[in-house]
N, CA, C and O of each residue as an XYZ file, in Angstrom:
528
protein
N      52.544     91.283    -76.802
C      51.228     91.669    -76.349
C      50.178     91.346    -77.417
O      49.074     90.895    -77.112
N      50.557     91.593    -78.690
C      49.618     91.282    -79.763
C      49.348     89.777    -79.838
O      48.219     89.365    -80.107
N      50.359     88.968    -79.605
C      50.180     87.518    -79.617
C      49.238     87.086    -78.502
O      48.418     86.189    -78.695
N      49.349     87.714    -77.347
C      48.472     87.412    -76.230
C      47.016     87.756    -76.587
O      46.116     86.952    -76.340
N      46.781     88.934    -77.159
C      45.428     89.332    -77.564
C      44.871     88.393    -78.631
O      43.701     88.015    -78.584
N      45.705     88.025    -79.580
C      45.280     87.105    -80.635
C      44.907     85.750    -80.047
O      43.926     85.138    -80.468
N      45.678     85.284    -79.084
C      45.383     84.017    -78.426
C      44.050     84.095    -77.678
O      43.246     83.167    -77.747
N      43.820     85.179    -76.979
C      42.555     85.360    -76.250
C      41.389     85.402    -77.230
O      40.371     84.752    -76.993
N      41.510     86.144    -78.318
C      40.446     86.217    -79.316
C      40.169     84.851    -79.934
O      39.013     84.475    -80.127
N      41.217     84.121    -80.240
C      41.059     82.788    -80.815
C      40.369     81.854    -79.819
O      39.485     81.090    -80.204
N      40.754     81.905    -78.571
C      40.128     81.088    -77.534
C      38.647     81.443    -77.390
O      37.803     80.552    -77.294
N      38.331     82.731    -77.374
C      36.935     83.161    -77.252
C      36.109     82.695    -78.448
O      34.965     82.270    -78.283
N      36.678     82.772    -79.649
C      35.950     82.340    -80.846
C      35.664     80.846    -80.800
O      34.563     80.414    -81.141
N      36.643     80.061    -80.383
C      36.454     78.614    -80.298
C      35.437     78.276    -79.214
O      34.588     77.407    -79.414
N      35.510     78.944    -78.084
C      34.586     78.689    -76.988
C      33.155     79.048    -77.373
O      32.230     78.281    -77.107
N      32.970     80.193    -77.991
C      31.626     80.604    -78.384
C      31.066     79.743    -79.501
O      29.859     79.505    -79.543
N      31.900     79.279    -80.392
C      31.394     78.416    -81.466
C      30.987     77.057    -80.922
O      30.157     76.381    -81.532
N      31.544     76.636    -79.796
C      31.158     75.367    -79.180
C      29.796     75.464    -78.517
O      29.193     74.437    -78.207
N      29.298     76.668    -78.292
C      27.999     76.866    -77.648
C      26.890     76.982    -78.679
O      25.945     77.747    -78.487
N      26.989     76.259    -79.732
C      25.976     76.278    -80.778
C      24.644     75.844    -80.189
O      24.558     74.755    -79.621
N      23.587     76.673    -80.309
C      22.299     76.284    -79.724
C      21.730     75.009    -80.312
O      20.916     74.352    -79.663
N      22.125     74.638    -81.505
C      21.615     73.413    -82.102
C      22.144     72.169    -81.393
O      21.582     71.083    -81.537
N      23.222     72.326    -80.629
C      23.754     71.197    -79.879
C      22.756     70.702    -78.846
O      22.862     69.565    -78.386
N      21.799     71.523    -78.476
C      20.868     71.183    -77.408
C      19.429     71.153    -77.901
O      18.500     71.235    -77.097
N      19.233     71.039    -79.198
C      17.896     71.107    -79.775
C      17.010     69.946    -79.334
O      15.863     70.170    -78.948
N      17.500     68.737    -79.379
C      16.675     67.558    -79.122
C      17.426     66.597    -78.201
O      17.900     65.550    -78.642
N      17.533     66.960    -76.915
C      18.302     66.115    -76.007
C      17.658     64.735    -75.832
O      16.435     64.607    -75.767
N      18.495     63.726    -75.757
C      18.002     62.353    -75.642
C      17.169     62.128    -74.390
O      16.274     61.283    -74.397
N      17.437     62.852    -73.326
C      16.709     62.648    -72.074
C      15.224     62.970    -72.234
O      14.400     62.450    -71.482
N      14.875     63.809    -73.188
C      13.481     64.188    -73.412
C      12.751     63.208    -74.325
O      11.523     63.132    -74.296
N      13.485     62.470    -75.122
C      12.871     61.575    -76.107
C      12.226     60.379    -75.437
O      12.738     59.844    -74.454
N      11.076     59.964    -75.993
C      10.376     58.805    -75.472
C       8.895     59.078    -75.335
O       8.378     60.050    -75.884
N       8.219     58.220    -74.604
C       6.779     58.349    -74.378
C       6.563     58.761    -72.933
O       7.073     58.126    -72.010
N       5.795     59.842    -72.744
C       5.507     60.394    -71.435
C       3.997     60.387    -71.215
O       3.248     60.826    -72.087
N       3.538     59.894    -70.063
C       2.121     59.786    -69.744
C       1.829     60.637    -68.515
O       2.520     60.527    -67.502
N       0.795     61.497    -68.603
C       0.483     62.386    -67.485
C      -0.079     61.586    -66.318
O      -0.710     60.546    -66.506
N       0.158     62.086    -65.113
C      -0.288     61.392    -63.911
C      -1.185     62.250    -63.042
O      -1.602     61.796    -61.976
N      -1.500     63.475    -63.450
C      -2.155     64.418    -62.544
C      -3.673     64.465    -62.635
O      -4.316     64.712    -61.615
N      -4.276     64.247    -63.781
C      -5.703     64.504    -63.952
C      -6.474     63.193    -64.030
O      -6.333     62.445    -64.997
N      -7.285     62.914    -63.020
C      -8.032     61.649    -62.977
C      -9.350     61.735    -63.730
O      -9.955     60.701    -64.013
N      -9.817     62.944    -64.065
C     -11.110     63.105    -64.740
C     -11.035     62.825    -66.235
O     -11.998     62.323    -66.814
N      -9.939     63.132    -66.852
C      -9.768     62.968    -68.294
C      -8.827     61.805    -68.579
O      -8.086     61.373    -67.696
N      -8.855     61.294    -69.811
C      -7.848     60.291    -70.170
C      -6.453     60.886    -70.008
O      -6.270     62.097    -70.135
N      -5.494     60.051    -69.735
C      -4.127     60.516    -69.533
C      -3.586     61.140    -70.812
O      -3.694     60.559    -71.893
N      -3.011     62.308    -70.682
C      -2.345     62.966    -71.796
C      -1.051     62.221    -72.085
O      -0.279     61.936    -71.170
N      -0.814     61.908    -73.340
C       0.395     61.191    -73.736
C       1.192     62.066    -74.687
O       0.656     62.580    -75.669
N       2.474     62.234    -74.393
C       3.387     62.954    -75.270
C       4.417     61.960    -75.779
O       5.119     61.325    -74.992
N       4.508     61.827    -77.096
C       5.548     61.005    -77.714
C       6.543     61.967    -78.341
O       6.202     62.728    -79.246
N       7.774     61.926    -77.853
C       8.784     62.889    -78.282
C       9.874     62.166    -79.046
O      10.504     61.236    -78.541
N      10.082     62.611    -80.265
C      11.076     62.030    -81.162
C      12.077     63.106    -81.552
O      12.146     64.147    -80.898
N      12.851     62.874    -82.605
C      13.937     63.781    -82.992
C      13.529     65.246    -83.066
O      14.150     66.084    -82.412
N      12.522     65.570    -83.831
C      12.108     66.963    -83.983
C      10.618     67.152    -83.741
O      10.086     68.239    -83.967
N       9.943     66.112    -83.286
C       8.487     66.132    -83.209
C       7.996     65.727    -81.824
O       8.518     64.803    -81.201
N       6.985     66.443    -81.366
C       6.278     66.110    -80.151
C       4.848     65.776    -80.582
O       4.129     66.643    -81.078
N       4.438     64.517    -80.392
C       3.113     64.059    -80.802
C       2.228     63.999    -79.564
O       2.596     63.389    -78.560
N       1.053     64.638    -79.638
C       0.097     64.674    -78.531
C      -1.002     63.658    -78.788
O      -1.576     63.608    -79.875
N      -1.288     62.850    -77.778
C      -2.408     61.916    -77.839
C      -3.304     62.157    -76.629
O      -2.816     62.413    -75.529
N      -4.614     62.074    -76.839
C      -5.618     62.318    -75.803
C      -5.553     63.743    -75.270
O      -5.771     63.976    -74.081
N      -5.252     64.699    -76.151
C      -5.265     66.105    -75.763
C      -6.682     66.568    -75.491
O      -7.631     66.022    -76.055
N      -6.838     67.561    -74.641
C      -8.151     68.137    -74.349
C      -7.963     69.566    -73.866
O      -6.842     70.004    -73.605
N      -9.066     70.282    -73.751
C      -9.014     71.672    -73.301
C      -8.393     71.771    -71.901
O      -7.769     72.781    -71.572
N      -8.558     70.746    -71.089
C      -7.975     70.746    -69.744
C      -6.457     70.666    -69.760
O      -5.816     70.954    -68.749
N      -5.876     70.286    -70.874
C      -4.421     70.151    -70.982
C      -3.813     71.261    -71.841
O      -2.800     71.033    -72.502
N      -4.406     72.451    -71.848
C      -3.876     73.531    -72.664
C      -2.379     73.661    -72.460
O      -1.942     73.626    -71.309
N      -1.572     73.807    -73.477
C      -1.851     74.063    -74.889
C      -2.044     72.789    -75.718
O      -2.159     72.863    -76.941
N      -2.080     71.645    -75.078
C      -2.245     70.372    -75.788
C      -3.733     70.046    -75.887
O      -4.200     69.097    -75.256
N      -4.477     70.815    -76.665
C      -5.929     70.737    -76.686
C      -6.488     69.656    -77.600
O      -7.675     69.342    -77.515
N      -5.676     69.087    -78.461
C      -6.157     68.028    -79.360
C      -4.987     67.150    -79.765
O      -3.830     67.448    -79.470
N      -5.309     66.072    -80.441
C      -4.258     65.170    -80.925
C      -3.589     65.842    -82.116
O      -4.210     66.036    -83.161
N      -2.329     66.192    -81.952
C      -1.626     66.957    -82.977
C      -0.127     66.757    -82.849
O       0.355     66.152    -81.892
N       0.590     67.269    -83.816
C       2.048     67.211    -83.804
C       2.608     68.617    -83.685
O       2.102     69.555    -84.300
N       3.656     68.753    -82.889
C       4.353     70.012    -82.706
C       5.819     69.813    -83.050
O       6.363     68.729    -82.840
N       6.461     70.836    -83.573
C       7.916     70.877    -83.649
C       8.385     71.375    -82.292
O       7.678     72.141    -81.638
N       9.560     70.954    -81.862
C      10.029     71.405    -80.560
C      11.535     71.561    -80.555
O      12.243     70.990    -81.385
N      12.004     72.339    -79.613
C      13.406     72.345    -79.218
C      13.471     72.797    -77.762
O      12.596     73.506    -77.265
N      14.514     72.371    -77.115
C      14.727     72.707    -75.716
C      15.999     73.525    -75.624
O      17.021     73.149    -76.199
N      15.952     74.634    -74.911
C      17.172     75.419    -74.805
C      17.928     75.046    -73.533
O      17.461     74.238    -72.731
N      19.080     75.636    -73.368
C      19.955     75.286    -72.241
C      19.401     75.732    -70.893
O      19.912     75.318    -69.853
N      18.375     76.562    -70.893
C      17.769     77.032    -69.647
C      16.569     76.189    -69.244
O      15.728     76.644    -68.469
N      16.476     74.962    -69.760
C      15.368     74.049    -69.461
C      14.021     74.655    -69.837
O      13.056     74.600    -69.075
N      13.986     75.226    -71.019
C      12.753     75.787    -71.558
C      12.424     75.020    -72.829
O      13.262     74.875    -73.719
N      11.194     74.533    -72.902
C      10.724     73.789    -74.061
C       9.936     74.737    -74.957
O       8.962     75.353    -74.525
N      10.368     74.845    -76.206
C       9.694     75.691    -77.186
C       8.959     74.766    -78.148
O       9.578     73.915    -78.786
N       7.631     74.931    -78.254
C       6.862     74.117    -79.187
C       6.192     75.034    -80.204
O       5.791     76.151    -79.879
N       6.075     74.547    -81.445
C       5.431     75.344    -82.491
C       4.753     74.406    -83.472
O       5.177     73.271    -83.688
N       3.681     74.926    -84.060
C       2.900     74.147    -85.016
C       2.485     75.090    -86.130
O       2.074     76.222    -85.874
N       2.593     74.623    -87.364
C       2.263     75.414    -88.538
C       1.258     74.628    -89.365
O       1.453     73.441    -89.626
N       0.184     75.293    -89.775
C      -0.829     74.586    -90.544
C      -1.650     75.560    -91.371
O      -1.623     76.772    -91.154
N      -2.376     75.002    -92.318
C      -3.321     75.766    -93.120
C      -4.726     75.401    -92.668
O      -5.029     74.226    -92.462
N      -5.589     76.409    -92.511
C      -6.970     76.116    -92.127
C      -7.796     75.802    -93.376
O      -7.260     75.757    -94.484
N      -9.087     75.587    -93.196
C      -9.950     75.177    -94.306
C     -10.064     76.248    -95.390
O     -10.402     75.930    -96.530
N      -9.788     77.511    -95.057
C      -9.817     78.590    -96.051
C      -8.479     78.764    -96.762
O      -8.343     79.618    -97.638
N      -7.504     77.965    -96.387
C      -6.178     78.074    -96.990
C      -5.292     79.115    -96.326
O      -4.216     79.427    -96.836
N      -5.731     79.658    -95.188
C      -4.926     80.637    -94.466
C      -3.909     79.923    -93.591
O      -4.220     78.929    -92.936
N      -2.696     80.442    -93.591
C      -1.588     79.877    -92.841
C      -1.648     80.372    -91.400
O      -1.772     81.574    -91.165
N      -1.562     79.460    -90.435
C      -1.541     79.845    -89.029
C      -0.340     79.213    -88.336
O       0.126     78.135    -88.704
N       0.136     79.910    -87.339
C       1.250     79.421    -86.543
C       0.874     79.517    -85.081
O       0.348     80.535    -84.631
N       1.144     78.458    -84.342
C       0.955     78.456    -82.890
C       2.287     78.127    -82.258
O       2.981     77.213    -82.703
N       2.644     78.849    -81.245
C       3.882     78.529    -80.535
C       3.697     78.853    -79.057
O       2.976     79.779    -78.685
N       4.366     78.065    -78.235
C       4.276     78.226    -76.782
C       5.645     77.944    -76.175
O       6.495     77.281    -76.770
N       5.821     78.463    -74.990
C       7.045     78.252    -74.225
C       6.654     77.628    -72.897
O       5.793     78.152    -72.190
N       7.286     76.506    -72.553
C       7.001     75.811    -71.305
C       8.300     75.587    -70.553
O       9.291     75.148    -71.138
N       8.304     75.884    -69.268
C       9.448     75.523    -68.439
C       9.356     74.033    -68.155
O       8.261     73.474    -68.105
N      10.487     73.398    -67.971
C      10.453     71.964    -67.671
C      11.489     71.608    -66.638
O      12.491     72.299    -66.460
N      11.222     70.515    -65.966
C      12.181     69.963    -65.015
C      12.042     68.449    -65.011
O      10.998     67.906    -65.372
N      13.096     67.786    -64.602
C      13.129     66.333    -64.514
C      13.408     65.925    -63.081
O      14.005     66.678    -62.312
N      12.967     64.716    -62.728
C      13.370     64.145    -61.450
C      14.837     63.765    -61.554
O      15.411     63.785    -62.643
N      15.446     63.420    -60.428
C      16.865     63.045    -60.439
C      17.145     61.836    -61.311
O      18.231     61.731    -61.882
N      16.199     60.926    -61.428
C      16.401     59.719    -62.228
C      15.934     59.891    -63.674
O      16.036     58.954    -64.465
N      15.425     61.064    -64.028
C      14.922     61.384    -65.369
C      13.732     60.502    -65.766
O      13.484     60.305    -66.956
N      13.003     59.975    -64.794
C      11.800     59.198    -65.084
C      10.525     60.012    -64.924
O       9.446     59.556    -65.302
N      10.639     61.214    -64.368
C       9.497     62.101    -64.207
C       9.814     63.434    -64.875
O      10.870     64.027    -64.653
N       8.876     63.886    -65.693
C       8.996     65.162    -66.405
C       7.876     66.070    -65.925
O       6.722     65.646    -65.860
N       8.198     67.304    -65.589
C       7.183     68.278    -65.203
C       7.267     69.461    -66.156
O       8.335     70.038    -66.359
N       6.111     69.818    -66.745
C       6.016     70.972    -67.632
C       5.183     72.044    -66.952
O       4.168     71.746    -66.322
N       5.611     73.285    -67.080
C       4.908     74.433    -66.529
C       4.525     75.352    -67.680
O       5.383     75.832    -68.420
N       3.219     75.591    -67.821
C       2.712     76.423    -68.904
C       2.026     77.640    -68.307
O       1.160     77.499    -67.444
N       2.400     78.829    -68.752
C       1.809     80.071    -68.257
C       0.976     80.693    -69.361
O       1.521     81.365    -70.237
N      -0.363     80.479    -69.338
C      -1.233     81.133    -70.311
C      -1.215     82.650    -70.107
O      -0.827     83.141    -69.047
N      -1.633     83.366    -71.118
C      -1.598     84.819    -71.068
C      -2.492     85.388    -69.967
O      -2.105     86.344    -69.295
N      -3.689     84.811    -69.771
C      -4.647     85.408    -68.847
C      -5.068     84.484    -67.712
O      -6.175     84.633    -67.195
N      -4.241     83.553    -67.312
C      -4.596     82.715    -66.163
C      -3.328     82.250    -65.460
O      -2.217     82.609    -65.851
N      -3.508     81.461    -64.435
C      -2.363     81.038    -63.625
C      -1.574     79.917    -64.304
O      -2.016     79.332    -65.293
N      -0.427     79.643    -63.762
C       0.469     78.618    -64.286
C      -0.189     77.248    -64.182
O      -0.788     76.910    -63.161
N      -0.071     76.480    -65.231
C      -0.582     75.106    -65.248
C       0.632     74.168    -65.159
O       1.635     74.362    -65.845
N       0.518     73.170    -64.318
C       1.614     72.225    -64.095
C       1.162     70.837    -64.540
O       0.102     70.359    -64.135
N       1.973     70.201    -65.373
C       1.672     68.842    -65.851
C       2.850     67.946    -65.494
O       4.002     68.252    -65.803
N       2.539     66.840    -64.842
C       3.575     65.877    -64.462
C       3.388     64.613    -65.278
O       2.272     64.113    -65.421
N       4.492     64.097    -65.816
C       4.478     62.918    -66.672
C       5.462     61.887    -66.144
O       6.499     62.226    -65.573
N       5.118     60.632    -66.344
C       6.028     59.515    -66.059
C       6.463     58.929    -67.386
O       5.691     58.876    -68.343
N       7.708     58.490    -67.431
C       8.218     57.854    -68.645
C       7.593     56.478    -68.769
O       7.535     55.722    -67.799
N       7.132     56.162    -69.947
C       6.543     54.835    -70.186
C       7.587     53.931    -70.779
O       7.307     52.765    -71.060
């Protein structure tokens, strides 16, 4: 009986160690250049996603939280949630941190990316991107 319990414990330890969250930090399917297709009034929002960095080009207030051209650190968890964060010092030397959580989904062919952003005091914003 003790051997059976030891085997179960060993199996559980191996299984749980295989679920390392870092295994899913920067999935290849997300990497690349993504161009927004939804807003005809503003220039297209461009997201360039690399190993640990999400670079925003043509950001504006209409694309919150991507309000300016900037770089974010990112990771994606197993629940299709994109976590972005940015750390910087302002002109007074004060350290600031910004972080947001966005739900994401892909088309079946992984050529379309949709991000859903829920601001604190307004409705959900949906951004659709095509892979370039």
